[in-house]
KETI-348464 format. One record per residue (C-alpha): residue number from 1; z, x, y. Coordinates in steps of 0.1 Angstrom, whole numbers, plus 5000, padded with zeros to 4 digits. Example, Ala and Ser with C-alpha at 12.3 -4.5 7.8 and 13.67 -1.06 7.14 Angstrom:
2
- 1  5078  5123  4955
- 2  5071  5137  4989
# end
This chain:
272
- 1  5000  5002  4996
- 2  4988  5014  5037
- 3  5013  5021  5060
- 4  5011  5006  5096
- 5  5012  5030  5126
- 6  5022  5015  5164
- 7  5026  5031  5195
- 8  5028  5013  5225
- 9  5049  5012  5258
- 10  5061  4996  5291
- 11  5074  5002  5321
- 12  5098  4978  5334
- 13  5133  4979  5350
- 14  5163  4976  5320
- 15  5197  4968  5326
- 16  5212  4956  5291
- 17  5201  4990  5271
- 18  5232  4993  5250
- 19  5230  4955  5239
- 20  5192  4964  5233
- 21  5200  4997  5210
- 22  5223  4977  5186
- 23  5197  4951  5185
- 24  5167  4973  5178
- 25  5187  4994  5153
- 26  5194  4962  5137
- 27  5162  4944  5131
- 28  5142  4976  5125
- 29  5171  4982  5097
- 30  5169  4946  5086
- 31  5129  4956  5083
- 32  5127  4988  5068
- 33  5107  5004  5096
- 34  5109  5040  5104
- 35  5102  5057  5139
- 36  5120  5058  5176
- 37  5123  5038  5206
- 38  5131  5051  5233
- 39  5156  5028  5257
- 40  5158  5039  5295
- 41  5160  5025  5325
- 42  5123  5030  5337
- 43  5111  5007  5303
- 44  5107  5013  5264
- 45  5079  5036  5243
- 46  5077  5022  5211
- 47  5065  5047  5179
- 48  5072  5029  5146
- 49  5058  5025  5107
- 50  5062  5001  5079
- 51  5044  4979  5060
- 52  5022  4957  5080
- 53  5039  4923  5075
- 54  5071  4942  5086
- 55  5055  4951  5116
- 56  5041  4922  5128
- 57  5075  4908  5123
- 58  5088  4935  5150
- 59  5062  4930  5169
- 60  5070  4889  5172
- 61  5102  4897  5177
- 62  5094  4915  5206
- 63  5071  4888  5219
- 64  5105  4863  5218
- 65  5121  4884  5246
- 66  5091  4877  5281
- 67  5101  4912  5292
- 68  5082  4925  5261
- 69  5057  4901  5252
- 70  5025  4914  5268
- 71  5029  4950  5254
- 72  5002  4964  5236
- 73  5003  4989  5211
- 74  4979  5014  5194
- 75  4977  5004  5153
- 76  4966  5030  5130
- 77  4974  5035  5091
- 78  4984  5062  5068
- 79  4989  5063  5031
- 80  5027  5070  5035
- 81  5054  5068  5055
- 82  5050  5096  5086
- 83  5085  5092  5102
- 84  5120  5102  5082
- 85  5141  5085  5097
- 86  5149  5052  5127
- 87  5161  5063  5160
- 88  5169  5043  5188
- 89  5178  5064  5214
- 90  5188  5061  5256
- 91  5171  5084  5279
- 92  5172  5090  5315
- 93  5128  5087  5312
- 94  5106  5073  5285
- 95  5087  5101  5293
- 96  5105  5132  5314
- 97  5088  5145  5350
- 98  5117  5144  5367
- 99  5102  5128  5398
- 100  5115  5092  5412
- 101  5087  5091  5429
- 102  5059  5089  5405
- 103  5076  5056  5386
- 104  5051  5034  5370
- 105  5079  5007  5370
- 106  5066  4995  5406
- 107  5028  5004  5409
- 108  5001  5023  5392
- 109  4974  5043  5394
- 110  4940  5031  5393
- 111  4927  5027  5358
- 112  4892  5032  5337
- 113  4881  5017  5304
- 114  4870  5041  5276
- 115  4840  5022  5280
- 116  4833  5034  5318
- 117  4847  5066  5311
- 118  4818  5075  5281
- 119  4792  5063  5305
- 120  4806  5090  5336
- 121  4804  5112  5309
- 122  4772  5106  5295
- 123  4754  5105  5333
- 124  4768  5140  5336
- 125  4790  5131  5367
- 126  4809  5157  5389
- 127  4841  5148  5379
- 128  4874  5165  5369
- 129  4882  5155  5333
- 130  4921  5165  5333
- 131  4940  5169  5300
- 132  4979  5164  5308
- 133  4991  5170  5274
- 134  5009  5201  5258
- 135  4988  5234  5254
- 136  4993  5232  5215
- 137  4980  5197  5210
- 138  4954  5204  5233
- 139  4943  5234  5206
- 140  4940  5204  5179
- 141  4912  5189  5201
- 142  4900  5175  5235
- 143  4875  5161  5259
- 144  4847  5186  5259
- 145  4848  5203  5302
- 146  4884  5189  5305
- 147  4909  5212  5324
- 148  4940  5225  5301
- 149  4967  5232  5321
- 150  4991  5251  5299
- 151  5018  5232  5299
- 152  5044  5243  5271
- 153  5060  5205  5280
- 154  5050  5174  5302
- 155  5081  5184  5329
- 156  5058  5214  5337
- 157  5030  5194  5353
- 158  5040  5196  5393
- 159  5039  5230  5390
- 160  5008  5231  5380
- 161  4994  5217  5410
- 162  4974  5249  5418
- 163  4947  5245  5385
- 164  4935  5208  5401
- 165  4905  5205  5422
- 166  4904  5185  5457
- 167  4877  5167  5471
- 168  4862  5151  5432
- 169  4876  5122  5413
- 170  4897  5127  5382
- 171  4899  5111  5355
- 172  4931  5122  5334
- 173  4942  5116  5299
- 174  4963  5123  5272
- 175  4975  5105  5234
- 176  4985  5068  5244
- 177  4981  5069  5281
- 178  5023  5070  5290
- 179  5019  5102  5303
- 180  4992  5096  5330
- 181  5015  5066  5341
- 182  5034  5090  5353
- 183  5013  5122  5360
- 184  4982  5099  5379
- 185  5007  5091  5408
- 186  5026  5119  5413
- 187  4988  5137  5419
- 188  4985  5104  5447
- 189  5017  5110  5462
- 190  5008  5153  5466
- 191  4981  5141  5484
- 192  4949  5141  5458
- 193  4925  5108  5459
- 194  4905  5092  5442
- 195  4926  5096  5409
- 196  4922  5077  5373
- 197  4940  5072  5343
- 198  4917  5065  5311
- 199  4933  5034  5299
- 200  4949  5035  5260
- 201  4948  5074  5262
- 202  4925  5088  5235
- 203  4937  5066  5207
- 204  4919  5040  5232
- 205  4886  5057  5235
- 206  4887  5064  5198
- 207  4889  5028  5192
- 208  4864  5016  5218
- 209  4839  5041  5217
- 210  4844  5064  5185
- 211  4847  5103  5190
- 212  4815  5111  5214
- 213  4824  5138  5244
- 214  4857  5143  5222
- 215  4852  5178  5205
- 216  4883  5179  5171
- 217  4906  5156  5160
- 218  4942  5144  5182
- 219  4976  5155  5173
- 220  5000  5130  5167
- 221  5043  5131  5169
- 222  5046  5121  5133
- 223  5042  5137  5100
- 224  5006  5131  5096
- 225  5007  5159  5126
- 226  4967  5155  5130
- 227  4943  5122  5131
- 228  4899  5119  5137
- 229  4885  5099  5158
- 230  4881  5080  5131
- 231  4919  5074  5138
- 232  4921  5087  5102
- 233  4949  5108  5091
- 234  4932  5146  5089
- 235  4945  5169  5061
- 236  4956  5199  5091
- 237  4989  5211  5097
- 238  5010  5227  5123
- 239  5015  5260  5123
- 240  5052  5269  5125
- 241  5053  5296  5151
- 242  5025  5290  5172
- 243  5023  5251  5165
- 244  4990  5250  5170
- 245  4966  5238  5145
- 246  4958  5250  5107
- 247  4928  5231  5089
- 248  4927  5227  5053
- 249  4899  5255  5051
- 250  4926  5281  5065
- 251  4953  5266  5044
- 252  4935  5273  5016
- 253  4922  5310  5033
- 254  4956  5325  5041
- 255  4984  5341  5019
- 256  5016  5325  5021
- 257  5044  5338  5047
- 258  5077  5318  5047
- 259  5075  5297  5082
- 260  5041  5308  5087
- 261  5013  5288  5084
- 262  4983  5297  5112
- 263  4961  5325  5097
- 264  4966  5346  5132
- 265  5001  5345  5131
- 266  5002  5356  5097
- 267  4982  5386  5104
- 268  5008  5394  5132
- 269  5039  5389  5109
- 270  5015  5415  5082
- 271  5013  5441  5104
- 272  5048  5443  5117
# end
């Protein structure tokens, strides 16, 4: 039986987070769901997996609360459960940036649909394509000609503005859209104009238009590690040293060294 994986978020003012945490823990345990739910004063971020009927029951439960009834979820499937446990956490932010002026609770930057973004790429428009993910995620795959800010963590984004060119439209993207909600607003507050966020992120793009203009795979934050442009689990793993991708063919060619899986890191370790 396949496992249904859902990922979704909503920026909304939440006051009763302790009560919500207890409620979600109870519901997810009853439904044998695993994954992570983050609750903060600015909203909710959900990444869960389980049987289709159990996931659907959880979504129906959410819809009974007017605050969450319009939440959208990315849905992918896997053979196995990609999470080891259930975690419902209280956090200061559901995605950490540390810039209150970039809170999407009140407003959000302009968005662009996957279909329109593809059209712009087809037309070779003169735009800045900005990847707001971490460097190791980008090594798994990204859109052609996109800007890599070489971040180790999203909270470094405000320190990387000198790498972002003024004067032409900026289309930014991330895995599912949540990081761009804040990054786009922050750019606008810093004087950038003509800023767009890719609606639904990379996952939404794959679902709507496929993999054209995208190179490689997409890193995901669960035990699947990576999915392809058809939203299917790949057999790529993550190096325990540099966090980069290790393909199935590279795994077969690599000599095993404990806690090292990347051929490059293996070579460095072997030469010490």
